[in-house]
N, C-alpha and C positions, 0 to 999 in steps of 0.2 A: 414375377412379382413380390411375391414372400421371402423370399430369399434377397431382394434388393431394398426390403425394408427393415429385413431381417439387420444387413448391412448398415444400413438409415441406424437402425434403435440400438446396434453397438458403436455405431458413434457417436449416439445422445448420451449413452449411456456415458461412457468415457468424457464428456463433455460434462454431464452432471458432476461426475465424479471430481474430476479436474476442479467446477466450479466452489463445490465442498468446501474440499482442500484448501481452494485461495479464498472462501468466508473467516474459514477458522484461523489463517492467516495471518488476514486484517485482525480477526476480536484478538487472536495475542500480542497484534504489535501494538498496540493501544494500549495494551497492559506495560506493553515495554516504554512506551513513551512518555506515560504517565510515571513510572519508576524508574525514569531518565537511563533507561537501562540501552547504552550505547549499543553494544554489540547484541543486544537482542535486535535493536533496530533492524541493523547489517543483515543478523542471518535471515531474520525475518521477510526482508526488503529482497535479498538475494531469492529467497525463496519465491517471492512472489513474482519475478521477472521470469526464473524459471518456470514455473506454471503459466502465465499470458506466452509464455513463445512456445509453450507445447500446444494448448489454447490457438494459435494461431495454425499452428503446424496442422492441427485437426482440421479447423479449419478448411484447410487447404484440402488436407482428403474426400470432405465431406461436397467442398466445389466437384472434385473428380468424380462421385458419383453418377451414375445415370441417373438419380432421382435426386439432381442438385438442386432442382428447381421448387424442389420441394421444401428450401429452405428460403423466403423472399424478406432481403429487408428493408423492414416498413421502414426502422429509423436508424441513425447515427447508432441507440445503444438498446435497439431493442428488434429482436427478433421475431419474426412470426414462425411457427414448426410448423407444418399444412398437415390437413388429416392425411389420410391416407386412401383412397381408394374404396369403393363399397364392393371391389374384386377381390378385396386383401378381407382374408379369414379376420372372424373376430377375435381371434385372439393376439392378433399379429395387433390386433388393429385398438383393440386394450390396450395393448403394452406400449404401444406407440404415444395415443394420452396421456396414460399414467404417467411415460417419461419427460413429455414436451409438456405437461403440468408443473411436476416435483423441478423441474426445469426454468420454468420463466420464474416459479420459486426462487427457486436458491439465486436468480441471477437477479431478482430485483434484491433481494438479503445481501446478497454482494453491492450492488450500487449507494446502496443505502448504506451501509459499511464502510466502502469509498468514502461518500459524503462527509459521515462521522470524523473517519482518518482526517480528512485534507480538511476541515474544520478545525478536530486538537493539531495537527501541528503550525495554522497559522498562528491559533492560540502562543503553544511554544513562539514560535516567532519571535511573536510578539514581546513578548519576554524575555529574547537574548537582547535583542532592539534594546529594552527598559536597562537592562544591564548595562550596554555595552554604551550606553549614552552616559550612565550612570560615571564606568567610568571615565572616559573619555576628559568630562564634564570635570572629575573630583582629580584630575593629572598633578593638577596646578596646585591643592592643596597635598595632597600625598606625597610629594618631592624630598626625595630623602637630604638631609642636610648636606650643606656643602663642607670640604675638610677644613675647616680653618678651625683656629682652636680656641676654646668656648671662650676664655677670657685673655684676650692683647695682654702681652709680655709688658712690664713697666716700662718707660723708658728713663725714669729714674734710678738710679744707684741704692738701692741698699744703701744706710748708714751702718758703720762698725763704731757701737762700742765697746770699746774697751781698754 
């Protein structure tokens, strides 16, 4: 039982490390958005995709463990990390408890950072839409001039006085 829980604790530790890295990336991408740093945004978005894919793989590993029933879905976004039985040694139980608490805190932080990031992106999108509308409405105002002579040549011939 301790061996199985140690494997589960290992998965929790890896998940915790990935979630911390995801939180860090979400914090940094917000700065990139505010600075209009397109390369930074693209880099962080790619990294976030990689982290999410790794988290999905880790979840698959957790489901394959004999203790997979220890991770129960409470809702779509929140997990309950069940406590180990009393038959487990106190050190493993304490390690599990500590990891579960830290993971819950980091998951809450990631959820908050996601909400802030989404709000920031919505605001940037609204600003861009305003600029697009301004450019569309001013298209007729700033049309390049037609290629016509500024002063039309006179039809009258100049008289020469000699």
